[in-house]
N, C-alpha and C positions, 0 to 999 in steps of 0.2 A: 548675385549680380546687382550692380548698381548702375544707374543711368542718370547722366547729368545733362539737362537741357541748357543750351546757351542761346540767349536772345540775339537776334540779328537786326541790324538797321541798314536799310538799303537806299537811303536818300543820299543825295550828292552833297548837300550842304547842311551840316548838323552840329550841334554843340557837344562838347565833351571835355572832360577834365584831363584825360590822359590819351596816350596813343597805344592801342593794343595791337591791332592787326588790320591790315587792309587786304581785300581780296577782290579778284576779278573772276566772275562766273561766266563760263562760255555759254552763249545762247545762239540759236540758229539765226541766219539772216545775212545780208550782204554787209561788206565792210564799209563803215561810214567814211566818207571822204576826209573828214578831219583826222580820223585815226590813220588813214593811209599816209598822211602827210607828216606824221611824227618821225622824228629822227633820234638817233641814240644820243647825240651830243648837241650843245648849243651851236648856233650858226657860226662858222669860223670863216677867216680868209683862207684862200687856197682850197684844199680838199674839204668837202662837207662832212667827212667822217674818215675813219680808218680805211685803208685800201681794201681790207677784207670785206667791208660792207657796202662800199659805193658800187653803183652800177658801172660796168665797163663794157659798153657795146663795142662790138667789133674787136674783142681782145685777141691779140696774137703775142706769142712769146718767141723770140729769135732762138733757133736751135743751136746756133754757134754762140758761145759765150763771148762777151766783150773783154772779159778779163778772167784769168784763172790764176789764182794764188795757191802755191804748193809749198807746204811746210813739212817738217819731219813726221807730223801726225795728222794733219788736216789738210784738206784741199777745199777751197772756196771758189765757186764759180758765180759770175755775175752775167745775167741775160737781160736784154732789153725787152720789157713788156710794153706794148702800145695799145691803145684803144681810142675810140673816137673822143677827142678832146683831151687826152692825156697819155703820159707815159711815165715809167719808173723802172729802175733796175732792180731785179729780183735776185735773191741770193740762194744758192744750194751749197750745202756743207756735206763733205764726205770725210770719213775717218779711215785711216790706214790701220789694217789688222794683218794678221799672219796670212790670211787668205786673200789679201788685196784690199782695195778701196770699197767701202760699203757706204751707202747714203744715210746720212744722219737727219735729213730733212725730206719731206715728201713733196714732190713737184706740184701736186695738187693743192698744197697748203703754202704756196710761196708768198701769198699776200698776208699770211699771218704775222710775218715779221713787220714791225712798224716803229718808226722813229716819230716822236711827237714832242713838239716844244710847247710848254704851257706858260701863258703869261697872265698877268693880272694882279691886283693889289690884295685881294681878299682870299687868297688860296688857303685851302685846308688840306692837310696830308691825309685826312679821313677819306677824301674823294677829290683828288685834283681835277679830274675830268668834269665834275659838276660845278666846282667852285672857281675854276679859272678857264681862260680861253684856250682850248687845245688847238694847236696848229698841226694837223696831220700832214706828214711830210711824204712827198714822192721824190726820192733822190734819183734825178734823171740825167745827171752828168757824171762821168767816171773818168779818172785819170790813172792808168796803171803807172806805178812808180818803179817797182822791180818785181822780181818773181814772187815775192812774199807780201808785196804792199801795194795797195790801191786807195785812192781818195775818191769819195763820192760827195756830190754837192747837188743843190736844187736850183733850177733856173727860175723858179717862181719868186716873186717879190713878196716876201711875208713880213717885212718890217724888221727883219734881222737876217743875218747870214749864218749859215752853218755848214761845216764840212766834217765828214766822217772818214777817217782813215783806217783801213783794215790792214792787220798784219798777222801772218800766221807762222812767223819764224820760230815761236816758242812752243811750249807744250800744248797751248790752246790758242784759238783765235782771239785777238784783241781788237776792239774798236775804240780808237781815240777820236774823240769829237771836239770841235772848237765852235762855240756860239759867239757871235758878235752882235751886241744890241744896236738896233737902229734908233731906239728911243729909251728914255729912262723907264725902269720897271723891273719887276721880278721875272726872271727867266728860269724855267726848270725844264731840263732835257730828260725825257723818258725814252727807254728803249724796251719794246716788247720783242722778246728775243727769238724764240723758237716756235715750232709748230704748236698750235693751241691743242691741248689734250682734253678729252672729254672725261669729266670727273669719273664716270663709271669705269673708265679704263685706267685711272690713276691708281698706282700701287703704293707709292710712297712719295712724300713731299719733304722739303725742308725750307722754311723761311722763318727765322726767328725761334724764340724758345717755345712758343705754343703750336706752331704749325709743323708738326711732323706726323709720322704715320700717314693717315689720309685726312688730317685736319687742314681744311682750306677755308680761311676766314674771308674777309671781304677785300675791297679795293684799297684799303688803307695802306699807305706807304710806311712801313716800319722804320723807325730812326736807325741810324748806323749803330747807335749805342745798344739798341735792342736786338741787332743782328750779331749774336755772339759768334756765329760764323758768318762772314760776309758773303753770303751766296743764297740764291733762290733756285731750287732744284726740283725737278719733277721726274718721277720714275714711272715708265709704262712699258708694256711689252708690245712691240710692233711686229706682227708676223710671229716669228719664233725668237726674235732678238730682244733682249732686255736693253732699254735705253734709259739714261739719265741725261736730261738736258736742262739748260737754264743759264743763269748769268752769275757772275761773281765779280768781286772788286779786285783787280790786280794789286799785289802787295805794294808796288811802288806808288799806287794812286792814293794811299792813305798815310798820313803822318802818325808817328808813334804818339798816342794821346790817350788820356783817360777820358773816354768818350762821354761818360755820365757827367764829368766835371766841366767839359767845355760848354755845357749848356744844351738843353733840349731844343732851343731855338737857334742853334748854331751847328747843326748836324750836316756833314758834307754830302750825305746820300741817304737813300732809303731804297726799300725793295718790297715787293708785293708778289702774290700769286694770282692776282686778278688784273685784267686789262681794261676795266671800265665797261665791258659788256654786261648787260643785265642777265644774260643767259647763265643760270646757276651751274651749268655743266661745264663752262668754259674755264679752263685752268691754263695759265701761261705765266712764266717767270717774267717779271718786270723790275727794271732798275730805274731810279730816278736820281738826278743830281743837279743842284744840291736839294736839301729839303727846304721847304718854305721857311724863311726866317732871316737871320743875319747874313747868310752867305748868298741868298738868292737874288738880291737887287743887283742890276747892272746899270751903269750910266751909259748913255748913248756913245757908241764907239768903243766901249770896253769889251773885252773878250774874257771868256772862261773856257779852260780845256780840262778834260777829264777822260779816263779810260774805263771801259767796261770789258770784262772777259766773257767769253762764251764757252759754256761747258756742253760738249757733245760726246758722251762716253758710252760705248756699247758695254755697259755693266750696270749693276745695281746702284742704288743711291749711296749706300755706305762706301762702296769702293770708289765712287766719284768723290764723295766727301773727303774721305781720308786721303785720296790722291791729291786733291787740291790743298788739304791741310799740309801735307808733307812736301809737295813739290813747290807750291806757290808761296806758302807761308813759312815753310821750313820747320814745321812742328816736330819737335823731338823731346826727349827727356832733358830739358835744357837747364833744369835747376840743381843746385847744390847747397849744402849747408852754409849758413851765413853767420857773420859776426861772432866767430870763434865758438860756436855752440852746435854740438851734435844734437840729433833728435833725442838721443838718451838724456843728455843734460837738459834739454827743453823740458822732458818729462819731469825731471827732478825740480826744475824751476816752477813748473806748474803745481807740483805737490807742495812746495814751499809756499806758493802764493795761496793755495787753498787753505793752508794752516795759519795764515796770518790772522791775528786777533785784533780787536779794537784796543785803543789805549786805555780805556776804562769801561766799567760796566754800569749800565743805568740800573739802580736798585728797583725801579718800577718796570723794568723789562722793555723799556723803549729801545729801538734799534740805535746802536752806535756805529756810524760808518767806519769801515776799514777797507784795506785793499782787496780783501777776499770777498767782502759782502756777506759774511756769515752772520746769521742772527740766531743766537742760541735759543731764545725764547720760541722761535718758529721752527727750529731744527732744520733750517734750510738757508738757501742763498737768496738775497733780496731781488725783487723784480723792479727794475728801474721804471717800468711803464705802468705800474699800478701801485697806488698808494698803500703802504703797509702790508705788502703781500710778499710771499716767497714763491719760487718755482722750483720744484724738484725736476731737473731735466736729465736725471741719471738715476740709476738704482744702486748697482754693486760696485761701481768704479772706485769708490773710496775704500771699500772692503778689499778690492783688488790691490790698491796701492799699499794697504797695510800688509797683505799677504806677501807681496813682492818685496817689500822693504823690511818687514819685521819691526816697523816703528810703531811701538804701542801708542804713542800720542795720536797717531792717525786714527786708530780705532776708538780711543776714548773720547777725543774731541770732535770727530767728524763722522766716522763710519757708523758707530753705534747710534748717535743721534739721528742720523739719516734713516737708519733701520727703524728706530722708534717712530719717526715721522710717518714712514709707510704703514706702521702697525696701528697708528692712532688717529691720523688726520682724515677729515672729510674734505676732499678737494674737488675742484671743478677745473678741467683743463690743466691739471697738475699744480693749480694755484691754491694758496692757502693764506689767510691772515690770522695771526694769533690774537688779534684785538677784536673784541666783540663789536660788531658793527664797523669794523676797520675798513671795509670796502663795500660799496653798494652792490657789487656783483659777485664777489668771490666769498667762499664760505669760511667760517671760523669754527665750525662744529668739530667735536671730538667723537670718534667712533671707529672709523677705518674699516678695512684697509684703504690706504690712498691709491694704491695701484691694483694691477691685475696680475694674472699668472706671468706675463712677460716681464714684470718686475720682481715678483716674489720667488720665482724659480731661480733667478739669478742671485737674489739675496740669500736664498737657502743654500745653494751650491757653493757660493763664496764664503758663506758662513760655515762651512764644513759639515753641512746637514746636521747641525747640533741643536737646532732650535725647533722643537715640535710645533710651536705656535706658528711658525713661519710655514712649515710643512702643511699644517692643517689649512691655513688660509690660502696657500698656493692650490691645494686640492679643490677648495671651495671655489675659487675663482676660475679654475679650469672647467668647473661644471657649470658655473653661473655666468659664463661669458655672454655678451650681448647676441642676440640672434640677428640674422641678416634681414635687410629689407626685402620685401616681396620682389620676386623676379630679378634679384641681383646676387651675384656671388661676392659682394663686398660687405664685410661686417662693419657695424658702427665703430669707427676709431681703429679698426684693426683690419688687416687683410684676412681673408678666410683661412689662410694658412697658419697664421701666427701662433695662435694659442694651441691648436693641435701639435704644431711643431715643437714649441717649448714643453708641451705636456709630454711629448714622446721623449725629448731630451732628458726630462725629469724621471719619467717612470719606465722608459724602455718599452712601452706598450706597443704591440703591433697593431692594435685597433686605432690608436692615435696616429701611428705612422701611416696607416691606410687612409685615415681622414685627412691628414695633411697632404698626402700625395693626391687624393681625389680632388680636394678643393684647389690644389695648385694647378692640377691638369684642367679643370673646368675653367678656372680663372684665365689660364693661358689661352684656352680655346675662345673664350668670350671676348677677352680684352687685349690680347697681344697678337695671337696668330691671325685673328680678324682684326685688321688694322682699324683703329678707332677713327671716327670722323668729327668728334667734338672733344674739347679739352677743358680743363679747369679754367676758372676765372682769374683774371690778372692779380687779384688780391690774395690768391692762394699761393702757398710756397712752391718754389720752382721744382722741388722734389716731386710734387704732385702733378706736374706737367707730363710725367711719364707714368706708366703703370708700375706696379710694384715688383720690379725684377729682383730686388734683393731677396725677398722671401722665396720667390721662385727658385733662385740660385741656392738658398740654404736647404730647400727641400730636395733639390736635385742632388746635392752633396750627400745627404743622409740616406736617400733611396737609391742613388745611382742611376736615376731615370734620365736617359740621354734627351728625351723629348722635353723635359722640364729645363735641362740645361740649355737646350736650343732656344726655348722660349725666353728664358732669362737673358740669354745672349742677344736675341733679337731686340728685346726692349732696351737693354743697356746700350746697345748701338744708337738707339733713338735718344736715350738719355744723355749720352756724352755729347750730342750735337748742341746741348745747352750750355756747354763750357766754352769759354772765350778762345777763339782761334784767330791769332794775328801774328804777323811777323815780329820777331824780337830782334831789334837792331843790335849790332855789336859795337855799341858806343857807350860812352859815359854820359850820365845825366845828373843834373843837380836837382835835388828834391827838398821840399815839395815843389811841384811844377805849376801849382795853381794857387790862387789866393787861398789861404789856410782855411780848412774846414774843421773847427775844434769844438763846435756846440755839442754838449753832452746832454742827452735826455735824462731828466729827473722829474717824473710826474709826481713825486712826493711833494715837490716844491709848491704845487698847486694848493696844498693844504698847509703850507708853512713849515713843512718838514724837509729833511734832506735824507737821501739814501746814498748819494755820491760822496765818496770820501773827500774831505777837504785837505788831505795831506799831500795831494800832488803838488809838486813844486814847479812844474813847467806850465806856462800858459800859452807857449808858442811851440811849434814843431821845429826841432833843430835842423838846420840846413846841412845837407850832406851830399857829396858827390859819390855816386855809386854806378856800377855797370847797369845799363838799361834793363837787363834781364831780371835784376833784383826786384824791381818794382812793377815788372810786366804783370798784367792780369790774365795772361794766357794760361788756361788750365782752370780758371775760376768761373763761377757763375754768380747769379744774383740771388738774394733772398727770395724776392718775388718782384714781378714786374712793376707792381704798384709802388714799391719803395726804392726801385733802382735809381730813379732820378736823384735822390738825396744820398743814398748810401753806397751806390756803386756795387762792387763785387762783394760776395759773401766769403767769410774767412773761416768757415767751419765745415769743411767737406767730409761729413762722416762716412760718405759713400766710398771713399778713396780705398780703404782697405778691402772692402768688397769687390771693388773694381779690380784691385790687384789680383785677388784670388780668381775672379772670373777670367781675366786675361791669362793667368797661368793655366787654368783648366782648358781654355780654348786656344791657346797659343797666339792671341791677338796682341802684338806688341803695340799697337796704337792705343788701345785701352790701357795697357800698362803705363804708357807715357802720360796719358791724361791723368791717371791716378797719381803718378809720381809728381806731376807739376802742380797738383792741388795741395800737396802737403810739404814736400821737400823745400827747405829754404824759405818757408812762409812765416815761420815764428821761431823764436828762442825762448819764449815765455807766452803768456796769454797776449795776443796782438789786438784784441777787440774783436767785435762781430764783423766788421766791414773793412775792406780796403777802399776807403771813400775817396782817395786821391792818390796820386803817385807820391808816396813817401816811404822811406826805408825805416823811419824812426820806430814805427809800431812793431818792427821785427827785432828790435833790440831787447835784451833781457831786462833792461831797466824801465821799459815803457809802462807796464802796469803798476809800477811803483812811483814813477815820476810824472807820468802824464804828458801832455794834456789828454784827459780820458777820451774827449770827443774826437781826437785824431783817428781813433780806431773804433769808436763807439763801444765803450765797455759795458758789457752786460754780465753782471756778477754771477748769475745763475748759469751762465754758459761755461764758466771756468772749469767745473768738474767734468763737464761733457767734452770739453776741449782736451782735457787730460785723457778721457776715455778714447777719444779718436786718435790722439797721439800714440797711446799704448797699443791700440789695435793695428795702426799702420806700422809700428815698429816691429811688433812680433810677426805681422804678416809678411813684412819685407824679408825677415830672416828665413821664414818658411819658404818663400818663393825663391830667394837667391840660392838656398840650399837644395832647391828642387825637392822639398818635402823632408829633408834629412834633419832639419832643426824644427821640430814640431812640438809646440806646447799647446795643450788643450785650452780652448776658450769657451766662455759661456755668453750666449747671445742675450742681449736685452734690447727691447723696443721701448724707447722712452718718450719724452715730450716731443710733440710735433713729429719730425722725421729723425730725431737723434737716435741712431742705432749703432751699436758697436759690440764687439766681444771683449770681455774682461778675462784676465789671466791670473794665475798664482794658486788656483784652487786644487790643481792636480799635476802630477809629474808628466813630463813628455819624453820624447826621444831625441837623441843627439847622435847622429850619424850611426845609427844601428844600436845605440845603447839606451836601454829603457831606464825608467826610474829617475830621470833627471828633473829636479824641481827648479823652476825659474826663480831666481833669488838674487836681487840686485839692489842691496842697500846702498845708499849714496856713499861713495868713497871706497867701495869694495875694490875698484881698480881705478887707475888713472890712465887714460888714453890721451897722449899728447897731440893728437892730430884730430881736429874737430870735424873733418870730413867723414870720420868713421863713427857710425852708430853701432852700439854694442848691447848685448845681453849676456848676463852671466847666469849660470845654473850650477847646482850641486847635487851630488849623489854618487853612489858606487865608489866612495873614497877618492872622488876626483872633483876638481873644479872646471867648469866648462865655460868657455867664452867664445861667442861668435861675433864677428865684426863685418859690417857691410860698408862699402865705399859709396859715397854719394857723388864723388867726383868722376869724371870720365878718364882721369889720369890715374896711374899707379900712385898709391900713397903708402908711406912707411910710418909706422907709429912705434913709440916706446911704450910698452905696457908695464906699469908698476903696480904690483899687488899690495894692498894694505894688509899687514900681517894680522891686525886685530879683527878686521871684517872678513877677510878672505880665507884666513887659516893658512896661508902661505908664509913660511918663516923665512926672513931675509938671510939667515945663516945656513940654510939647508940647500942641498942640490936636489933638483926635482927632474924627473923624466917628463918631457913635454911632448905631446903629439900635435903636429900642425897639419891641417888639411886645407889646401888652397883650391878654391873653385871646384869643390866636390871631387877633387882628385885623390890620389894615393896619400896615405899618411906618411909624414916625415917625422921621425923621432929626433928629438933634441934634448939637450940639457939645459937647465936654467938654475942660476944661483944669483943671490942678491935680490930675489923677487922682482926681477926685471927681465923683459924679453922684447926684442925687436921683431916686428912682423911686417911683411908687405901685404897689401890688399890691392889687387888689380882694379883697374877702372870699372866702376859699377859691378864689382865682384864681391866675393865673400871668403873670409879666412876664418877657420875654426881652430881653437887652441884647447887642448885638454891637458890639465895639470894633474899628474897622478900622485897619489899618496897625500891627499888633502881631505882631512876629516872636518867637515863643516856641516853641522846639522842645526835644525830649528824645530821647536815643538810644533810649528806650523806645517811641517812637511810630514804629515801623517795622512794616509788615505783612509777615510772612515770605512770600516768594515760594513757598516750598515747605517741607515738613516735613523736619527733619534726620532722617537715617536711616543705617543701616549699623551693623555689629557692632563696628567697630574701636574705639569709645569705651567699650565695656564688655566685661567678661569675667567669666563665671560658671564657677568651678571648685568644684563642690559635692562632689567626691570626692577632694580633694587630700590629701596625707599629713597635713595638720593639720586636715582636715575642711573644712567649707564656707568658701570664700573667694571674695568677689565684689568687683569693682572697677569703677568707672564714673567718667566725667568729667561734671560738671554745669555747665552754662553759665548764667550770669546772663542774665535776659531782655534786658538792654541790650547784650549781646555784649561788654561791657567787661571780663570776667573769667570765668575758669573755675576749678573746683576738682576735684581728684581725691578721690573718696570711696571708701574701702576698708573692708570689714568682714569679720570672721571669726566663724564660729559657735562656735569653741572656748570652753570656759569657763575654760580655763587662761590665765594671763598670756601675752600675745603681743607680738611686736615687728614693726613694718613696716620693711622695707628698701626704699628707693626711690632712683632716680636720674633726674635730668632731662636729663642730657647724655650718658648712657651710660657714664660713667666714675666720676664721683664719687657714692658711695652714702651716704645718710643713714639713720640708724636712729632710729626713734621707738618707744620701749617704751611699752606700755600696762599699767598696773598695776590698773586698775579696770574690771571688767566693765560693759558689753559692750565687746569689742575692735573699735574703729572709729577711723578716722583721716580727717581732712579736711585736704588739702594744697592750698594756693593754687598755681596754675600761673602762670608768669610771663607767658605769652601764650596766645592761642587755638591757635596752631599748634605748641605745645610737646608733646612726647611724654612719657609717664610710664611708667617701668618699675618693677615692684615685686614683692615677694615677702613672705610672712608667715612668721615663724619662731616655732615653739613648742618650747622645749626643744632637742633635737637634730634636730627635724624642720622642714621648711620646704615651702611650696608652690612649684610651678614658677613661674618668672618669667613675667610677662605684661606686655606693652606696650600702653598705651592712647594713642590719639590722636584727635582730633576729625576727622570727615569733612569733605571739601571742601564739603559742603552747609552746614556751619557756618562754616568758616573763610573760604570764598569763594576759596580759592587751591588751586593744584595742590600736592600733597604734594612735599616737598623730594626733589630727586634724580630726578624723573620728568619726561619730556618731555611727557606728557599723562596725563590720568587722568579717568575717567568714573564716574558713579554712577547707579544705576537705581532708580526709585521707581514702585511700582504699588499699585493698590487691593489691600488685604490679603485681602478675603473678597468672593466673588461667588457667584451661583447659575448653574447650567447655562443657557446661552443669554444670559447677561448679557454686555455689553461693558464691558471695564474700561479705564481710562486708564493709560498707561505713559509715563513721562518719563525721558529719559537726558540728563544734564548732563555736558558735558565741559570741562575746565579745561586751560589751556595753561601748561606749566611752563618755556617758553622766553621769550626777549624778543621773538620775532618772531611771525609768523603760521604756523599749520599748515594747508597746503593739502590738497585732496582728502579732506576729512574725510567720514565717514559712519558710520552705525550700522546694524548688522544685529541684529534681535531673534532670540533663540532661545526658542521656545515649544514646548509639547508638541504632538504630532501632532494634526492636526485643528483647532487653534486658528488663527483667521485674523487676520493683522496688516494694519492699514491705517494708513499714515503720515497724520498730520494736521498742519496748519499748515506753517510753513516748515521745510525740511530743509536745515540749513546745510551748506556744503561747506568752510567756513573756521573755524578756531578761533583767535580773537585774544585780547586781553586780558580781554574779558568771557566768561563761561561760554557755551558754545553749547548750545542746547536742541533736542532732537528729541522730538517727541510722537507717540504711536501710540494707536489704538484697537485693542484685541485682543478678538475676539469668542470666547467660550467655547462649545464645542459643547453642545447641549441635553443630550446624554447623557454629558457629561464625568464621569469617575470623581470620586466624592465623597471627596476626599482633598487633601493638600497638593501642589501642583505648583510647579516651579521656572521662573522666567522669567529668562533672562540675555541678554547682548548682547555684541557685539564692536564696539569702536571702531577704525575705520581712519583713517589719514592718510597722506599721501605719505611713504613711508619707514618706516612703523611701524604697530603695532596693539596693542591691549590688550584682554584679556578682562575684561569688566565683572562684578563680583560679582553673582551671581544673587540674586533675592529670592523668598520663598515667597508663593504665592497659594493660598488654601484655597477649594475649591469646596464650598459648603454644600449640604446636602440641600434641593432645591427644595420638596419636599412634607413636611409635618410635621403630625402629629396634635397638636392643642393641648390637648384635654380630652375626657374621657368624663364626660358630665353625667347623673346620676341625681338629679333633684330630690327624690324621695321613695325613699330607699334601703332601705325596709322594705316587705315584701310578704307577704300571706297565701298559703298553698298554693292553687294554681289561679287566683290573681288576677294582674292585669297592672299594670304601671307603665311610665311613659315613660322613654325613654333617648335621648340624643343624643350624637353624635360630631361634634367640631369639628375641622376641618383647614384648613390654609393652604398657599398656594403663593407662595414667595418670588420665583420666577423670572418672566421676561418673556413666557413662552409658556404656552398652556393645558396643563394636565396632567390626566390621567384614569387611573383604575385602580380596583381593588375596595376596597371597605370591608370589612374582615374582623373579625368579632367572634367570639371563642371563648367559647362558653357551656358551663356545667356540663351534665352529661347530663340529658336530660329537659326543660331549659328551651327555650323557643322565642322567635324573633323574628319580628316582622312589620313590614316585609317581611323575608324571609329573606335576601335579598341586595340589595346596593346598590352602584352604581358612583359614585365621586366624579368630578366634573368641576369643576376649579378654574380660574377665570379668572386671567389673568396678574396677579401681585401681589395675588391675592384670597384670600378665605376662604369657607367654606360650613359649614352645619350639616346633618347627616343624622339624621333622626328615625326612631326605632324604638319599637315596643311590646314590652316584655319580659314573658313570661308564665311563672310558676313552675309546676312540675309539681303536679298535685293531690295527690300522695302525698309531697311533699318533707317532710322532718322539720322541725317547728317548732324554733325557737331555734338555728338553724344559720346560719352565714355562708358565702357563696359568692362566688367571684371570677370576674370576667369580664375578658377581655383584648381590646382593640380595636387593630387594625393598619390604618395608612394609609401606603402607601409603605414606607419602611424603618423607620418609627418605630411605637412601640406605647405604650399607656397601660393602666393596670389600674384596676378599680373593684370595690368589694365591695358585695353586697346581702344584707340579713338577712331571715330568715324569721320571721314572727310566727305565733302560733297563732290560728285562726279564733275570732272572738267574744272575743278578749282585751281586757280593760279594764285598762290599765296605769296605776298610780299609783306612779311612782318618786320620787326625791328632787327632784321638780319643785316649783315654788312653788304650783301648783294642786293641791288635795287632799292636801297634805302639810304637817305642822306639827310643830315640835320644841320641846321644853322642855329646859332644863338645858344641858349642855355637850357639843357635837358638833363633831367636825372632819372634814376631808376626808381620806379614806383614799387611799393610793397603789394600792390594789386596785380593779380595774375590775369593775363590775357587769355584768349580762347585756346591758345596752344599750350598753356600751362607755364609760359615764360613770364618774367616780370615785364610789365608795361612801362611806358616811359611818360614823364610829365614835364611841363614847362613851369618853372617856379613862379610863384606869385611875384608880381612886380617887375618881371623880366619879359616884357611884351616884345613882339616882333620875331620870336623864334619860329622856325618853319621846320616841318618834316615832310620829306618827299619820298613817296613810294613810286618806283617804275617797274611794273611787272614784266616778266618775260612772257611774251605772247607766242605760244608755240605754233599757232596756225591762225590765219585770218578768220574773222567772224564777228559776231555781235556778241558783246560781253556785258554782264551786269556788274556794276561796281558796288561793293558793300564795305562797310566799316564796322568792326567789332571793337568795343572798348569796355573796361569795367568802369563803374562810376560810384561816387559816394556823394555826401552832402556838400563836398567842396568842388564838385564838377563845375567847370565854367559853362556858361551859356554863350560865350563869345567866340568860341573857336570856329573857324571856317574851313570847310573841306572844299577844294576846288579840283574838279575832274577836267 
């Protein structure tokens, strides 16, 4: 237990450097007259405050409405409310349902609706009510116009005129207002639309990218550019009816514009979920128009007109959101392929771009810019934002490109160097500099691996599991992954599901599957099913504004757990609200539409260098007339809100393929359309990172070769990831259009920041019921003369397979021409062809001349199978078993010259291998090696890092090496590939055997063990057998055939080994002896780790603040990886005087299951306020910690939160934490006159103590004044 005392200062005027937290402490006594006189807002003309707050003595509301507007879905009634000294028309809304009209508003909350006009010169959108003069309106005059329309005005002279016209003729009520200025000045109209919801009753909200789930920030009016969906919605249940209410902007009220480029001081409207009340429980959708800035001034006599729509939907928020998106803004899958390029051809263009080389090589290893940004010395693609660094934003995508195309150059020049990067580099944030001291933040050290299991498993599987060193490092990183912070289900840099998921995909282990499932379930319960109330900072990536639905979905796929699918779906529905939703006009547009933005970042220039290629020939964006849909940002989101102002929308939606699959699993067409619009017709090559402006040029194939690069913000290290995203979307589209009939296996990789995708080509798939079909699509294998058709080719079973998907909504016909050399289809032969349209019956046709015309329906799929085609590749071999064993790599981290590591890397086609050696020394080093044991070759290295790649003559060659630095050298080491790779017995041996076992198990598990034996003689070895050596208590059961002869083919013995339930949780060795008539050999042992079956996953305290004597809920989550039930005590260590109910609990965990154990935690009545206390929970051999803070009874806190807090002037975030653990604020030196105002929510009248807490240091000012 730890306890932290916090000092308190309770004087009214004091000195301080920063602002931490202000508080009001309730004390007994009568209300002071000065306090009773306080009002919520500054004094105004007209009403002294909003109608809901002012006193209304003698209030009566007429029973008969003055006007009733009836539309197809809504009925709006207006009744006159009168009170002593005032009157106003109040509004009721009803919605038509199958059961009749039902009320959408509460008659008791009629005064919650409020119109207000804000005037003044110094307005701030962070709080219009505090920074401008609010004129709260009582609309007391009404003029019915027709059955669906009425106009309301006010008789009060406010210095301006305003009229509000209601119309219910459409799907939703719309209020059009016109304000006419009586004097020059800024005029902003705000509409507080529907009944105020209590936060405790709010189930979901939507207002901007950050405010979803139950995240309700402050009173700030978010710019139109930040409202990716132009609506502010609140969901709650009233009685037994779910309602979503709020405001939205009618499509006709907004011009087609790139809202980030028109300027953040030129925004036509804004929205909020707060109405200016300091009550933190009050939630209400509010719309403002315009935002303060260029559009808000009016000259006397000038008018402005705008429309607001009202949402009153008896449905959940997602239904209301999608309904508005569909009906109001016409959202659909509106995009198709552009500029003569299918997505398949775009993939080839990206591969070509990745392979572009500089026009010369710097002999000193300096970077030479090129269109690809590849830096051979660093074995990566350069980072434009950090001098002399590269970023690896991908893992196996280049191996995938090699396997799909069979292009050896991709492996030699890109895929293998990237693999070497992962094996050798020390990175931070995936960044590395090959220059000693090349960057003051990022490392240049050699050691590795650069990634973790989420990278290495993908590299292993795309490498055909031929590299034992990759397998060994993957296993290490599976075991050494970062632990979770106390009390959280979130791992450092990874979701808690990620590593167990990829570990299960690698090993097939049921223990890892159970871990992935348990972590996913706990994560879903803590962070998704319980709607969160706080979100990431604006400076974080937009992907992080929602929880990790992607991994939840992946685990749901592999487990079949419907609850996980539902959780993934729930969060994905929140995530897609971050995508742009606007009407896409059916017009032509000339691009670019704004003054060109072509500045290209190159932080290397700060040091006098360049990383941006100087060969771009264009300095201006070409002018082009295109349909407006081409440049529409509908379907995209931003990188992060902090960069949105400059960069607009983000052009690398890695989530689109995952959304496609999720939409397929759930049947959600809306999500499918969002995914479609994120990728289709967005690029034909690398378009840059951002759609910074309305321009079509970045979508042309020539853009990344001609520039100007700043038109799309070229980030070279993103190019391979863009390729990965495009491939994943392409393969996923064919999977879904075929309803699972065209299914090629993918390997998941989780990369830099949020870059995630599947890579393909490592294994065969299925094609309309036919197994063993390898995806194989070298450029030029077929020519499809219609660019609206995306295609994938495959081979196997003596056939060539082709699937085509149509991105157009209209029927498309294409002429398919098969290249004889690449496809194996001879132009002089007649072939039997089977055609399958839209997953229907097979139609048999004949083809001659290597050409075939095929139709593809709009957004449909056509499959073609050409029989009698023999097209094979050495890449198309499924490994019978994973290569393993230590002989092909050697780590000597403590050699006389420092770290030296060597390894043999095998090309996936088994046609070639290379020895890769690297040394950590920063001094020049020389590699000495021999291939025959006699002739030594020296390879000096003058440019850091010290690394060498040496081609081996064949797979069974040995490689002996040492590294020399000055007078010192490493010990000689010899590398050779195991028989599991070469397929032959090592030279000079009669027989040889290798053992392979599952690497990780839980107690009680049964693991698979294989022993393969190889014959080194020309004859047969009789009397063969294998005896396993296992730890005491482990049970061996032979399975399958048990050979007695070893001949020319390897002999295989298989065993099931059952681990005792109580096996020690440590690494154990399993070995074997191979016997044959006349000889024997001890087989090298392998390590098997027994994992802890029981583990605590999280200690969950949803409300980690408690008053003395009060209680809060606490839960402990635990899992069982093992196959047998486990039980034992749940132990929670509490601070002295704290109590738990129940005091004791036993855990009982089902096999491969998880459970939650609930408690009530009660603080002592005499515990000191403003202290923090630590609790420790233990389950089995594992424990987690969590902290709880103590508040003072009756404390009313108003810290630097958006509610009840307002700043003027210049303030920044301090590194000093306040009493609540949040960063405090400070006013910068030399910028005097700044103010910070706290206005607490006083729940009941009384006498209160006012106190201020703030952290201080030697720079704390003594001139700050606090006025109460």
